[in-house]
C-alpha positions in Angstrom: -2.5 -3.1 -93.1 1.1 -4.4 -93.0 3.8 -1.8 -92.4 5.2 -2.3 -95.9 1.8 -1.6 -97.5 1.3 1.4 -95.1 4.6 2.9 -96.1 3.9 2.4 -99.8 0.5 4.0 -99.4 2.0 7.1 -97.7 4.8 7.2 -100.3 2.2 7.8 -103.0 1.2 11.1 -101.3 -2.3 9.9 -101.4 -3.5 9.8 -97.8 -5.4 13.1 -97.4 -8.3 14.8 -95.7 -11.2 12.4 -95.7 -11.1 11.5 -99.4 -14.7 10.4 -99.1 -15.8 13.9 -98.1 -13.8 15.7 -100.8 -15.9 14.4 -103.7 -18.9 16.2 -102.3 -17.4 19.7 -103.0 -16.1 19.0 -106.5 -19.1 19.8 -108.6 -20.6 23.0 -109.7 -20.6 26.4 -107.9 -17.7 28.8 -107.3 -17.8 29.9 -110.9 -16.0 33.3 -111.3 -14.5 33.2 -107.9 -10.8 34.1 -107.7 -8.2 32.3 -105.6 -4.7 33.6 -105.3 -1.9 31.3 -104.1 1.4 32.7 -102.9 4.3 30.3 -102.9 4.8 27.3 -105.2 6.3 24.8 -102.8 4.7 21.5 -101.6 1.8 23.4 -100.0 1.1 26.1 -102.5 1.5 24.2 -105.7 -0.7 21.4 -104.4 -3.4 23.8 -103.2 -3.4 25.6 -106.6 -3.8 22.4 -108.5 -6.5 20.9 -106.2 -8.6 24.0 -106.0 -8.9 23.8 -109.8 -9.6 20.0 -109.7 -12.1 20.1 -106.7 -14.1 22.9 -108.3 -14.4 21.1 -111.6 -12.1 23.8 -113.0 -14.7 26.6 -112.3 -12.6 28.6 -109.9 -9.9 31.0 -111.2 -6.5 30.3 -109.6 -3.4 32.4 -109.9 -0.1 31.1 -108.4 2.5 33.8 -107.5 6.0 32.3 -107.4 9.3 34.0 -108.1 11.2 30.9 -109.2 11.0 29.4 -112.7 10.8 25.8 -111.3 10.2 23.9 -108.1 13.3 22.6 -106.4 12.6 19.9 -103.7 14.2 20.2 -100.3 13.6 16.4 -99.7 16.3 14.5 -101.6 18.4 17.7 -101.8 21.0 16.3 -99.3 21.8 13.7 -102.1 23.1 16.6 -104.2 25.5 17.4 -101.3 26.5 13.7 -101.3 27.0 13.7 -105.0 24.7 11.0 -106.2 22.0 13.5 -107.5 22.2 16.8 -109.3 20.1 19.9 -108.8 18.4 19.0 -112.1 17.2 15.7 -110.6 15.2 17.5 -107.9 13.8 20.3 -110.1 10.3 20.2 -111.7 8.9 23.0 -113.9 5.5 24.6 -113.1 4.4 24.2 -116.8 1.9 21.4 -116.1 0.0 23.5 -113.6 -0.8 25.8 -116.4 -1.1 23.3 -119.3 -3.1 20.6 -117.6 -5.0 22.5 -114.9 -5.3 26.1 -116.1 -3.5 27.7 -113.1 -2.2 31.1 -114.0 1.4 31.2 -112.9 2.8 34.7 -112.3 6.6 34.8 -111.8 6.8 37.6 -109.3 7.1 38.2 -105.5 4.2 39.2 -103.3 5.2 42.6 -101.9 2.1 43.2 -99.7 -1.4 42.0 -98.8 -4.4 44.2 -98.1 -6.7 41.9 -96.1 -9.6 44.5 -96.1 -9.6 45.1 -99.8 -8.5 41.6 -100.6 -5.7 42.6 -102.9 -2.2 41.2 -103.3 0.4 43.7 -104.5 3.3 42.3 -106.5 6.9 43.5 -106.5 6.5 44.1 -110.2 3.7 46.6 -109.6 0.6 44.5 -110.5 -2.3 44.0 -108.2 -4.3 40.7 -107.9 -7.8 40.8 -106.3 -8.9 37.6 -104.6 -12.0 36.1 -102.9 -9.7 33.7 -101.0 -6.0 33.9 -100.6 -3.8 30.8 -99.9 -0.4 31.7 -98.4 2.3 29.1 -98.5 5.5 31.1 -98.1 7.7 28.5 -96.4 10.2 29.6 -93.8 12.5 32.6 -93.5 15.3 33.2 -91.1 15.7 35.3 -87.9 19.0 36.8 -89.0 19.0 39.2 -86.0 19.9 36.2 -83.8 23.3 36.0 -85.7 24.6 39.6 -85.9 27.8 38.7 -87.8 25.7 37.4 -90.7 24.7 41.0 -91.5 28.2 41.8 -92.7 28.6 42.2 -96.4 29.2 38.9 -98.2 28.6 36.8 -95.0 25.4 35.1 -96.3 27.3 34.1 -99.5 30.1 32.5 -97.6 28.4 30.8 -94.7 25.5 29.0 -96.3 22.3 27.5 -94.9 21.2 25.6 -98.0 17.8 25.0 -96.2 15.9 26.3 -99.2 16.9 24.0 -102.0 18.4 25.7 -105.1 21.5 27.8 -105.7 22.8 27.4 -102.1 22.6 23.6 -102.4 24.9 23.8 -105.4 27.2 26.3 -103.7 27.5 24.2 -100.6 28.4 21.2 -102.7 31.2 23.2 -104.3 32.5 24.3 -100.9 32.7 20.6 -99.8 34.5 19.7 -103.1 37.0 22.5 -102.6 37.6 21.7 -98.9 41.0 20.0 -98.3 41.1 16.4 -97.1 41.5 16.7 -93.4 39.2 19.7 -93.1 36.2 20.0 -90.8 32.6 20.6 -91.9 30.6 22.1 -89.1 26.8 21.9 -89.2 24.8 24.0 -86.7 21.1 23.1 -85.9 18.7 25.6 -84.3 16.3 25.0 -81.5 13.1 23.2 -82.7 10.7 23.9 -84.3 12.5 24.2 -87.7 11.8 22.9 -91.2 12.3 19.1 -91.5 13.3 17.8 -88.1 15.4 14.9 -89.3 16.9 16.8 -92.2 20.1 18.1 -90.5 21.0 14.6 -89.3 20.5 13.2 -92.8 22.7 16.0 -94.1 25.4 15.0 -91.7 25.2 11.4 -93.0 25.4 12.5 -96.6 28.3 14.8 -96.1 30.1 12.1 -94.1 29.3 9.6 -96.9 31.0 11.9 -99.4 34.0 12.4 -97.1 34.4 8.6 -96.6 34.8 8.2 -100.3 36.6 11.4 -101.4 38.2 13.0 -98.3 38.8 10.2 -95.7 40.7 12.4 -93.3 37.9 14.9 -93.0 35.4 15.3 -90.2 31.7 16.3 -89.7 30.9 18.1 -86.4 27.2 18.6 -85.6 26.5 21.4 -83.2 22.9 21.0 -82.1 21.2 23.7 -80.0 18.7 21.1 -78.8 19.3 18.8 -75.8 19.4 15.8 -78.0 18.7 14.5 -81.6 15.1 15.6 -82.4 14.0 12.9 -84.8 14.9 9.2 -85.4 17.6 9.3 -82.7 18.2 5.6 -82.4 18.4 5.1 -86.2 20.8 8.0 -86.8 23.0 7.0 -83.8 23.2 3.5 -85.2 24.1 4.7 -88.6 26.8 7.0 -87.3 28.3 4.2 -85.2 28.2 1.7 -88.1 29.2 3.8 -91.0 30.8 7.1 -89.8 32.3 6.3 -86.4 35.5 8.3 -87.0 33.9 10.9 -89.2 30.8 12.3 -87.4 31.0 13.9 -84.0 27.7 15.0 -82.3 27.6 17.8 -79.8 24.2 18.6 -78.2 23.4 21.8 -76.2 25.5 23.9 -78.5 23.5 27.0 -79.5 25.2 29.3 -82.0 24.7 32.9 -81.2 27.0 34.5 -83.8 29.1 33.7 -86.8 32.4 35.2 -88.0 32.0 34.5 -91.7 35.5 35.8 -92.6 37.1 32.9 -90.6 34.2 30.4 -90.6 34.1 30.6 -86.8 31.0 29.7 -84.8 30.3 31.4 -81.5 28.2 29.7 -78.9 26.1 30.7 -75.9 28.1 28.6 -73.4 30.8 26.9 -75.3 34.2 27.8 -76.9 34.4 29.2 -80.4 34.9 26.7 -83.2 36.6 27.4 -86.5 35.6 25.2 -89.4 36.8 24.6 -93.0 33.2 24.8 -94.1 30.5 26.2 -91.9 26.9 25.3 -92.6 24.6 27.3 -90.3 20.9 26.8 -90.1 19.5 30.0 -88.4 16.5 30.1 -86.2 13.4 29.9 -88.4 10.0 31.6 -88.6 7.1 31.9 -91.0 7.9 33.4 -94.5 8.4 37.2 -94.6 5.1 38.0 -96.3 3.1 36.2 -93.6 5.0 38.1 -90.8 4.7 41.4 -92.6 0.9 40.9 -93.0 0.5 40.3 -89.3 -0.4 36.7 -89.5 2.4 35.3 -87.3 0.5 35.5 -84.0 2.4 32.7 -82.2 5.5 34.3 -80.7 5.7 36.6 -83.8 7.1 33.5 -85.5 4.4 31.2 -86.7 0.8 31.6 -88.0 -2.1 30.2 -86.0 -4.8 28.6 -88.2 -8.2 26.9 -88.0 -7.2 23.3 -88.8 -10.6 22.7 -90.5 -9.9 25.3 -93.2 -6.4 26.6 -92.6 -7.8 30.1 -92.4 -5.5 32.4 -90.4 -6.8 33.3 -87.0 -5.5 36.9 -87.6 -7.3 37.6 -90.9 -10.5 36.4 -92.7 -10.3 34.9 -96.2 -6.5 34.2 -95.9 -5.4 30.6 -95.5 -1.9 29.7 -94.4 -0.2 26.3 -95.1 3.0 24.3 -94.6 6.1 25.3 -92.7 4.7 28.8 -91.8 2.0 27.6 -89.4 2.0 27.0 -85.7 2.0 23.2 -85.8 -0.5 20.9 -84.1 0.9 18.4 -81.5 3.5 16.1 -83.0 2.9 17.6 -86.5 6.3 18.0 -88.3 7.2 20.8 -90.6 7.8 18.6 -93.7 7.1 18.6 -97.4 4.7 15.7 -97.2 2.7 17.5 -94.5 2.6 20.7 -96.6 1.2 18.6 -99.5 -1.5 17.3 -97.2 -2.3 20.8 -95.9 -2.7 21.9 -99.6 -5.3 19.3 -100.3 -7.2 19.9 -97.1 -7.2 23.6 -97.6 -8.2 23.3 -101.3 -11.3 21.2 -100.3 -12.2 23.8 -97.6 -11.7 26.8 -99.9 -13.8 25.2 -102.7 -16.6 24.4 -100.2 -16.6 27.9 -98.7 -16.7 29.5 -102.1 -19.7 27.3 -103.0 -21.5 28.3 -99.8 -21.1 24.8 -98.3 -19.7 23.6 -95.0 -16.1 22.5 -95.3 -15.2 18.8 -94.6 -15.4 18.2 -90.9 -13.0 15.3 -90.4 -9.6 16.0 -92.0 -7.3 13.0 -91.8 -3.8 13.1 -93.2 -0.6 11.3 -93.1 3.1 12.1 -93.1 6.1 10.1 -94.1 9.7 11.4 -93.9 12.5 9.4 -95.4 16.2 9.9 -94.4 19.2 8.6 -96.3 21.9 7.3 -93.9 24.1 6.0 -96.8 23.9 6.5 -100.5 21.4 3.6 -100.7 20.1 2.8 -97.2 17.1 4.8 -95.8 15.0 5.0 -92.7 11.6 6.6 -92.3 9.2 8.0 -89.7 5.5 8.1 -90.4 2.4 9.3 -88.7 -1.4 9.8 -89.2 -3.2 12.9 -87.9 -7.0 13.3 -87.3 -9.0 16.4 -86.5 -10.3 16.6 -82.9 -13.5 18.6 -82.9 -13.4 19.1 -79.1 -9.9 20.4 -79.0 -10.1 22.0 -82.4 -6.7 20.8 -83.5 -5.1 17.8 -85.3 -4.0 15.0 -83.1 -1.8 12.0 -83.9 -3.6 8.7 -84.3 -2.2 6.4 -81.6 -0.8 3.2 -83.1 -0.6 4.5 -86.7 2.7 5.1 -88.4 6.0 4.5 -86.6 9.7 4.1 -87.3 11.8 1.8 -89.5 13.2 -1.1 -87.6 16.5 -0.7 -89.5 17.9 1.1 -92.5 17.5 -0.8 -95.8 18.0 -0.5 -99.5 14.3 -1.4 -100.0 13.4 1.8 -98.1 15.8 3.6 -100.4 13.7 2.6 -103.3 10.5 3.6 -101.5 12.1 7.0 -100.7 12.8 7.8 -104.4 9.4 6.5 -105.4 7.8 8.7 -102.8 9.7 11.7 -104.2 8.6 11.0 -107.8 5.0 10.4 -106.7 4.7 13.6 -104.5 6.3 15.8 -107.2 3.7 14.5 -109.6 0.9 14.9 -107.1 1.8 18.5 -106.5 2.9 19.6 -110.0 1.8 17.2 -112.8 
Protein backbone atom coordinates (compact mmCIF):
# COMPACT_ATOMS: atom_id res chain seq x y z
CA UNK A 1 0.00 0.00 0.00
CA UNK A 2 1.40 3.40 -0.94
CA UNK A 3 1.86 6.00 1.79
CA UNK A 4 -0.89 8.21 0.35
CA UNK A 5 -3.39 5.34 0.35
CA UNK A 6 -2.30 4.37 3.86
CA UNK A 7 -2.89 7.89 5.17
CA UNK A 8 -6.30 8.06 3.49
CA UNK A 9 -7.28 4.73 5.02
CA UNK A 10 -6.27 5.85 8.49
CA UNK A 11 -8.01 9.18 7.96
CA UNK A 12 -11.31 7.37 7.61
CA UNK A 13 -11.05 6.13 11.19
CA UNK A 14 -11.58 2.64 9.84
CA UNK A 15 -8.52 0.62 10.83
CA UNK A 16 -9.64 -1.21 13.94
CA UNK A 17 -9.37 -4.33 16.02
CA UNK A 18 -9.29 -7.22 13.61
CA UNK A 19 -12.42 -6.32 11.61
CA UNK A 20 -12.69 -9.89 10.39
CA UNK A 21 -13.15 -11.02 13.98
CA UNK A 22 -15.69 -8.39 14.98
CA UNK A 23 -18.43 -9.72 12.77
CA UNK A 24 -18.47 -12.93 14.80
CA UNK A 25 -19.82 -11.21 17.90
CA UNK A 26 -22.45 -9.11 16.22
CA UNK A 27 -25.41 -11.47 16.19
CA UNK A 28 -27.80 -12.56 18.90
CA UNK A 29 -27.23 -12.84 22.64
CA UNK A 30 -26.66 -10.13 25.20
CA UNK A 31 -30.37 -9.33 25.21
CA UNK A 32 -31.37 -7.38 28.30
CA UNK A 33 -27.77 -6.72 29.37
CA UNK A 34 -27.00 -3.19 30.52
CA UNK A 35 -23.86 -1.27 29.58
CA UNK A 36 -23.19 2.16 31.03
CA UNK A 37 -20.63 4.40 29.35
CA UNK A 38 -19.18 7.37 31.24
CA UNK A 39 -17.75 10.13 29.04
CA UNK A 40 -18.83 11.07 25.52
CA UNK A 41 -15.46 11.82 23.93
CA UNK A 42 -13.71 9.91 21.15
CA UNK A 43 -13.51 6.74 23.25
CA UNK A 44 -16.85 6.75 25.06
CA UNK A 45 -19.09 7.90 22.21
CA UNK A 46 -17.52 5.34 19.87
CA UNK A 47 -17.90 2.55 22.44
CA UNK A 48 -21.55 3.40 23.10
CA UNK A 49 -22.40 3.39 19.39
CA UNK A 50 -20.50 0.20 18.59
CA UNK A 51 -21.80 -1.84 21.54
CA UNK A 52 -25.25 -1.21 20.11
CA UNK A 53 -24.15 -2.04 16.56
CA UNK A 54 -22.05 -5.12 17.39
CA UNK A 55 -24.87 -6.58 19.54
CA UNK A 56 -27.42 -6.12 16.77
CA UNK A 57 -29.02 -3.49 19.02
CA UNK A 58 -29.85 -6.06 21.72
CA UNK A 59 -27.74 -4.57 24.53
CA UNK A 60 -29.08 -1.58 26.48
CA UNK A 61 -26.53 1.29 26.43
CA UNK A 62 -26.65 4.46 28.53
CA UNK A 63 -24.11 7.23 27.94
CA UNK A 64 -23.46 9.62 30.84
CA UNK A 65 -22.08 12.95 29.61
CA UNK A 66 -22.47 16.41 31.21
CA UNK A 67 -22.03 18.39 28.00
CA UNK A 68 -24.81 18.98 25.48
CA UNK A 69 -22.49 18.35 22.52
CA UNK A 70 -19.09 16.89 21.67
CA UNK A 71 -16.31 19.44 21.09
CA UNK A 72 -13.22 18.07 19.34
CA UNK A 73 -9.75 18.72 20.72
CA UNK A 74 -8.19 17.84 17.32
CA UNK A 75 -8.70 20.89 15.03
CA UNK A 76 -9.34 23.15 18.07
CA UNK A 77 -6.00 24.94 17.60
CA UNK A 78 -7.48 26.36 14.38
CA UNK A 79 -10.02 28.16 16.57
CA UNK A 80 -7.09 29.89 18.30
CA UNK A 81 -5.61 30.69 14.88
CA UNK A 82 -8.94 32.11 13.70
CA UNK A 83 -9.77 30.03 10.63
CA UNK A 84 -12.32 27.87 12.50
CA UNK A 85 -14.99 28.64 15.09
CA UNK A 86 -16.01 26.52 18.06
CA UNK A 87 -19.20 25.66 16.14
CA UNK A 88 -17.08 24.08 13.38
CA UNK A 89 -15.67 21.52 15.82
CA UNK A 90 -18.89 20.81 17.74
CA UNK A 91 -21.14 17.79 17.07
CA UNK A 92 -24.39 17.07 18.97
CA UNK A 93 -25.05 13.67 20.56
CA UNK A 94 -28.50 13.45 18.94
CA UNK A 95 -27.63 10.76 16.39
CA UNK A 96 -26.44 8.33 19.06
CA UNK A 97 -30.02 8.37 20.37
CA UNK A 98 -31.95 8.72 17.11
CA UNK A 99 -30.01 6.26 14.98
CA UNK A 100 -28.57 3.85 17.52
CA UNK A 101 -30.89 3.92 20.53
CA UNK A 102 -28.21 5.01 23.00
CA UNK A 103 -29.80 6.62 26.07
CA UNK A 104 -27.89 9.87 26.63
CA UNK A 105 -28.07 11.13 30.21
CA UNK A 106 -26.76 14.66 30.67
CA UNK A 107 -25.19 14.40 34.11
CA UNK A 108 -21.90 13.76 35.90
CA UNK A 109 -20.91 10.42 37.38
CA UNK A 110 -20.41 11.13 41.09
CA UNK A 111 -19.30 7.66 42.22
CA UNK A 112 -19.03 4.03 41.16
CA UNK A 113 -19.73 0.98 43.32
CA UNK A 114 -17.82 -1.85 41.61
CA UNK A 115 -19.26 -4.51 43.96
CA UNK A 116 -22.93 -3.61 43.44
CA UNK A 117 -22.26 -2.49 39.85
CA UNK A 118 -23.98 0.85 40.28
CA UNK A 119 -23.07 4.31 38.96
CA UNK A 120 -24.37 7.15 41.12
CA UNK A 121 -24.97 10.42 39.29
CA UNK A 122 -24.48 13.94 40.63
CA UNK A 123 -28.20 14.54 40.03
CA UNK A 124 -29.08 11.70 42.42
CA UNK A 125 -30.05 8.93 40.01
CA UNK A 126 -28.46 5.46 40.09
CA UNK A 127 -27.61 3.40 37.01
CA UNK A 128 -27.07 -0.36 37.40
CA UNK A 129 -24.77 -2.04 34.90
CA UNK A 130 -23.54 -5.44 33.80
CA UNK A 131 -20.46 -3.84 32.22
CA UNK A 132 -19.20 -0.27 32.70
CA UNK A 133 -17.07 1.53 30.11
CA UNK A 134 -15.18 4.47 31.53
CA UNK A 135 -13.74 7.07 29.16
CA UNK A 136 -13.30 10.16 31.34
CA UNK A 137 -10.35 11.71 29.50
CA UNK A 138 -7.74 13.61 31.49
CA UNK A 139 -7.83 15.80 34.55
CA UNK A 140 -5.07 17.99 35.94
CA UNK A 141 -2.75 17.62 38.92
CA UNK A 142 -3.36 21.13 40.19
CA UNK A 143 -1.41 20.46 43.39
CA UNK A 144 1.77 20.76 41.29
CA UNK A 145 0.93 24.46 40.72
CA UNK A 146 -0.05 25.90 44.13
CA UNK A 147 -0.73 29.40 42.82
CA UNK A 148 -3.52 28.09 40.60
CA UNK A 149 -5.58 27.36 43.74
CA UNK A 150 -6.11 31.11 44.29
CA UNK A 151 -9.54 32.49 43.48
CA UNK A 152 -9.95 33.33 39.81
CA UNK A 153 -6.54 31.90 38.78
CA UNK A 154 -7.98 29.13 36.60
CA UNK A 155 -10.19 31.65 34.78
CA UNK A 156 -7.22 33.90 33.98
CA UNK A 157 -4.41 31.46 33.20
CA UNK A 158 -6.03 28.95 30.87
CA UNK A 159 -5.07 25.47 29.68
CA UNK A 160 -7.65 25.10 26.85
CA UNK A 161 -6.60 21.42 26.75
CA UNK A 162 -10.25 20.35 26.95
CA UNK A 163 -11.84 21.94 23.90
CA UNK A 164 -14.81 24.16 24.66
CA UNK A 165 -15.28 27.40 26.63
CA UNK A 166 -11.56 27.73 27.44
CA UNK A 167 -10.71 27.49 23.73
CA UNK A 168 -12.97 30.48 23.05
CA UNK A 169 -11.64 32.33 26.10
CA UNK A 170 -7.99 31.83 25.06
CA UNK A 171 -8.75 33.12 21.57
CA UNK A 172 -10.24 36.26 23.17
CA UNK A 173 -7.11 36.71 25.30
CA UNK A 174 -4.95 36.52 22.16
CA UNK A 175 -7.18 39.03 20.36
CA UNK A 176 -7.01 41.42 23.31
CA UNK A 177 -3.22 41.14 23.65
CA UNK A 178 -1.35 44.23 22.42
CA UNK A 179 0.94 43.91 19.41
CA UNK A 180 4.39 43.38 20.85
CA UNK A 181 3.12 41.17 23.66
CA UNK A 182 4.37 37.69 24.49
CA UNK A 183 2.29 34.50 24.55
CA UNK A 184 3.92 31.88 26.79
CA UNK A 185 2.97 28.21 26.41
CA UNK A 186 4.16 25.73 29.03
CA UNK A 187 4.24 21.99 28.27
CA UNK A 188 4.33 19.37 31.07
CA UNK A 189 6.52 16.30 31.22
CA UNK A 190 5.21 13.46 29.03
CA UNK A 191 2.92 11.57 29.06
CA UNK A 192 0.19 14.09 28.36
CA UNK A 193 -2.83 14.27 26.04
CA UNK A 194 -1.83 14.66 22.36
CA UNK A 195 2.00 14.72 22.20
CA UNK A 196 2.29 17.05 19.14
CA UNK A 197 -0.64 19.25 20.16
CA UNK A 198 1.30 21.97 22.02
CA UNK A 199 3.76 22.42 19.15
CA UNK A 200 0.89 22.71 16.69
CA UNK A 201 -0.71 25.28 19.02
CA UNK A 202 2.49 27.33 18.98
CA UNK A 203 2.39 27.30 15.16
CA UNK A 204 -1.26 28.38 15.05
CA UNK A 205 -0.79 31.23 17.53
CA UNK A 206 2.34 32.36 15.66
CA UNK A 207 0.39 32.19 12.40
CA UNK A 208 -2.24 34.51 13.89
CA UNK A 209 0.44 36.89 15.20
CA UNK A 210 2.18 36.96 11.82
CA UNK A 211 -0.99 38.33 10.24
CA UNK A 212 -2.53 40.40 13.04
CA UNK A 213 0.21 41.23 15.60
CA UNK A 214 3.57 41.06 13.78
CA UNK A 215 5.59 42.42 16.73
CA UNK A 216 4.36 39.70 19.10
CA UNK A 217 6.24 36.59 20.16
CA UNK A 218 5.51 32.98 21.12
CA UNK A 219 7.75 31.44 23.78
CA UNK A 220 7.44 27.68 24.38
CA UNK A 221 8.56 26.44 27.79
CA UNK A 222 8.88 22.66 27.53
CA UNK A 223 9.48 20.60 30.68
CA UNK A 224 10.78 17.81 28.44
CA UNK A 225 14.39 17.58 27.26
CA UNK A 226 13.32 18.10 23.65
CA UNK A 227 10.33 18.26 21.31
CA UNK A 228 8.36 15.06 22.01
CA UNK A 229 6.75 14.51 18.58
CA UNK A 230 7.53 15.37 14.93
CA UNK A 231 10.65 17.29 16.00
CA UNK A 232 12.20 17.72 12.56
CA UNK A 233 8.93 18.79 10.95
CA UNK A 234 8.09 21.35 13.64
CA UNK A 235 11.62 22.74 13.74
CA UNK A 236 11.55 23.16 9.96
CA UNK A 237 8.19 24.94 10.12
CA UNK A 238 9.41 27.29 12.85
CA UNK A 239 12.53 28.15 10.86
CA UNK A 240 10.65 28.65 7.58
CA UNK A 241 7.54 30.46 8.78
CA UNK A 242 8.07 31.80 12.29
CA UNK A 243 11.81 32.42 12.66
CA UNK A 244 11.43 35.71 14.52
CA UNK A 245 8.19 34.78 16.28
CA UNK A 246 8.63 31.38 17.99
CA UNK A 247 11.29 30.76 20.62
CA UNK A 248 11.64 27.23 22.01
CA UNK A 249 13.12 26.59 25.45
CA UNK A 250 13.44 22.92 26.54
CA UNK A 251 14.08 21.76 30.14
CA UNK A 252 11.82 24.46 31.57
CA UNK A 253 9.53 22.82 34.10
CA UNK A 254 6.87 25.14 35.51
CA UNK A 255 6.41 24.60 39.26
CA UNK A 256 4.08 27.51 40.01
CA UNK A 257 2.10 30.32 38.41
CA UNK A 258 1.28 33.82 39.64
CA UNK A 259 -1.98 34.33 37.78
CA UNK A 260 -2.30 37.96 38.89
CA UNK A 261 0.80 38.91 36.90
CA UNK A 262 0.87 36.04 34.34
CA UNK A 263 4.24 34.99 35.74
CA UNK A 264 5.59 31.47 35.29
CA UNK A 265 7.95 30.10 37.95
CA UNK A 266 10.37 27.31 37.06
CA UNK A 267 12.28 24.58 38.83
CA UNK A 268 15.72 25.80 37.73
CA UNK A 269 15.16 28.89 35.58
CA UNK A 270 14.29 32.55 36.10
CA UNK A 271 10.68 33.66 36.37
CA UNK A 272 8.98 34.75 33.16
CA UNK A 273 6.17 37.27 32.86
CA UNK A 274 3.91 36.95 29.81
CA UNK A 275 1.12 38.97 28.26
CA UNK A 276 -0.89 35.77 27.87
CA UNK A 277 0.09 32.66 29.84
CA UNK A 278 -1.21 29.31 28.58
CA UNK A 279 -0.26 26.61 31.09
CA UNK A 280 -0.79 22.90 30.48
CA UNK A 281 -0.59 21.31 33.96
CA UNK A 282 0.64 17.79 34.65
CA UNK A 283 -2.09 15.36 33.60
CA UNK A 284 -3.61 12.17 34.96
CA UNK A 285 -6.66 9.97 34.42
CA UNK A 286 -10.07 11.59 34.80
CA UNK A 287 -11.28 12.27 38.35
CA UNK A 288 -13.91 9.51 38.45
CA UNK A 289 -11.31 6.88 37.51
CA UNK A 290 -8.91 8.06 40.21
CA UNK A 291 -11.68 8.30 42.82
CA UNK A 292 -12.78 4.73 42.02
CA UNK A 293 -9.24 3.45 42.64
CA UNK A 294 -8.54 2.47 39.04
CA UNK A 295 -5.40 4.62 38.60
CA UNK A 296 -2.91 1.95 39.62
CA UNK A 297 0.09 3.28 37.66
CA UNK A 298 1.73 5.96 39.82
CA UNK A 299 -1.76 6.99 41.00
CA UNK A 300 -2.06 8.68 37.57
CA UNK A 301 -3.09 6.20 34.91
CA UNK A 302 -5.34 3.13 34.74
CA UNK A 303 -3.75 -0.21 33.90
CA UNK A 304 -5.89 -2.37 31.62
CA UNK A 305 -6.01 -5.75 29.91
CA UNK A 306 -5.41 -4.75 26.28
CA UNK A 307 -7.62 -7.57 24.94
CA UNK A 308 -10.72 -6.20 26.66
CA UNK A 309 -9.69 -2.87 28.27
CA UNK A 310 -10.96 -4.25 31.56
CA UNK A 311 -9.28 -2.40 34.44
CA UNK A 312 -6.75 -4.45 36.35
CA UNK A 313 -8.11 -2.95 39.58
CA UNK A 314 -11.80 -3.84 39.12
CA UNK A 315 -13.88 -6.49 37.36
CA UNK A 316 -16.54 -5.48 34.82
CA UNK A 317 -15.12 -1.95 34.44
CA UNK A 318 -13.37 -1.11 31.17
CA UNK A 319 -11.23 2.03 30.78
CA UNK A 320 -10.44 3.74 27.46
CA UNK A 321 -8.60 6.62 25.89
CA UNK A 322 -6.35 9.14 27.56
CA UNK A 323 -6.95 7.73 31.07
CA UNK A 324 -5.06 4.48 30.52
CA UNK A 325 -1.45 3.55 31.15
CA UNK A 326 -0.40 3.40 27.52
CA UNK A 327 1.32 0.51 25.78
CA UNK A 328 4.81 1.11 24.28
CA UNK A 329 4.78 3.92 21.70
CA UNK A 330 1.00 4.33 21.99
CA UNK A 331 0.00 8.02 21.95
CA UNK A 332 -2.79 9.60 23.97
CA UNK A 333 -4.78 10.81 20.97
CA UNK A 334 -8.35 11.14 19.73
CA UNK A 335 -7.83 8.59 16.95
CA UNK A 336 -6.38 6.08 19.42
CA UNK A 337 -9.34 6.56 21.80
CA UNK A 338 -11.69 5.88 18.88
CA UNK A 339 -9.81 2.62 18.19
CA UNK A 340 -9.98 1.71 21.90
CA UNK A 341 -13.74 2.29 21.77
CA UNK A 342 -14.29 -0.20 18.94
CA UNK A 343 -11.95 -2.83 20.41
CA UNK A 344 -13.60 -2.53 23.80
CA UNK A 345 -17.11 -2.64 22.31
CA UNK A 346 -16.30 -5.90 20.52
CA UNK A 347 -14.88 -7.39 23.72
CA UNK A 348 -17.81 -6.27 25.89
CA UNK A 349 -20.37 -7.67 23.47
CA UNK A 350 -18.48 -10.97 23.31
CA UNK A 351 -18.23 -11.23 27.10
CA UNK A 352 -21.93 -10.45 27.59
CA UNK A 353 -22.75 -13.15 25.03
CA UNK A 354 -20.59 -15.69 26.86
CA UNK A 355 -18.00 -15.76 24.09
CA UNK A 356 -14.25 -15.25 24.05
CA UNK A 357 -13.32 -11.71 23.01
CA UNK A 358 -11.32 -11.18 19.78
CA UNK A 359 -7.75 -12.34 20.39
CA UNK A 360 -5.79 -10.21 17.91
CA UNK A 361 -6.66 -6.52 18.22
CA UNK A 362 -4.98 -4.42 15.57
CA UNK A 363 -5.46 -0.71 15.38
CA UNK A 364 -3.99 2.36 13.85
CA UNK A 365 -3.38 5.95 14.77
CA UNK A 366 -2.93 9.08 12.69
CA UNK A 367 -2.25 12.47 14.16
CA UNK A 368 -2.27 15.52 11.92
CA UNK A 369 -0.70 18.84 12.89
CA UNK A 370 -1.24 22.18 11.19
CA UNK A 371 1.97 24.18 10.83
CA UNK A 372 0.33 26.97 8.80
CA UNK A 373 -3.32 27.70 8.11
CA UNK A 374 -3.18 25.22 5.19
CA UNK A 375 -0.01 23.12 5.49
CA UNK A 376 -0.13 19.98 7.59
CA UNK A 377 2.18 17.16 8.72
CA UNK A 378 1.24 13.77 10.14
CA UNK A 379 2.57 10.88 12.19
CA UNK A 380 0.94 7.46 11.89
CA UNK A 381 1.41 4.04 13.46
CA UNK A 382 -0.13 0.56 13.57
CA UNK A 383 -0.35 -1.45 16.80
CA UNK A 384 -0.86 -5.22 17.20
CA UNK A 385 -1.56 -7.29 20.32
CA UNK A 386 1.37 -9.41 21.52
CA UNK A 387 -0.06 -12.43 23.36
CA UNK A 388 3.25 -13.29 24.99
CA UNK A 389 3.85 -9.81 26.39
CA UNK A 390 0.12 -9.13 26.87
CA UNK A 391 0.36 -5.63 25.48
CA UNK A 392 0.01 -3.72 22.24
CA UNK A 393 3.23 -3.26 20.28
CA UNK A 394 3.91 -1.03 17.26
CA UNK A 395 4.18 -2.88 13.96
CA UNK A 396 7.65 -2.23 12.61
CA UNK A 397 7.70 -0.58 9.19
CA UNK A 398 4.04 0.50 9.34
CA UNK A 399 3.09 4.16 9.57
CA UNK A 400 5.69 6.89 9.68
CA UNK A 401 6.07 10.64 9.28
CA UNK A 402 5.32 13.15 6.55
CA UNK A 403 8.33 13.90 4.37
CA UNK A 404 7.24 17.56 4.36
CA UNK A 405 4.26 19.75 5.18
CA UNK A 406 1.72 20.17 2.39
CA UNK A 407 -1.69 21.57 1.50
CA UNK A 408 -2.72 18.08 0.37
CA UNK A 409 -2.23 16.79 3.89
CA UNK A 410 -4.26 19.75 5.07
CA UNK A 411 -7.18 18.44 3.05
CA UNK A 412 -6.58 14.94 4.44
CA UNK A 413 -6.58 16.35 7.97
CA UNK A 414 -9.97 18.03 7.58
CA UNK A 415 -11.38 14.90 5.90
CA UNK A 416 -10.01 12.80 8.77
CA UNK A 417 -11.81 15.05 11.25
CA UNK A 418 -15.14 14.85 9.41
CA UNK A 419 -14.83 11.07 9.05
CA UNK A 420 -13.91 10.33 12.67
CA UNK A 421 -16.62 12.64 14.03
CA UNK A 422 -19.11 10.72 11.90
CA UNK A 423 -17.62 7.37 12.94
CA UNK A 424 -17.96 8.24 16.63
CA UNK A 425 -21.21 10.19 16.63
CA UNK A 426 -23.29 9.74 13.45
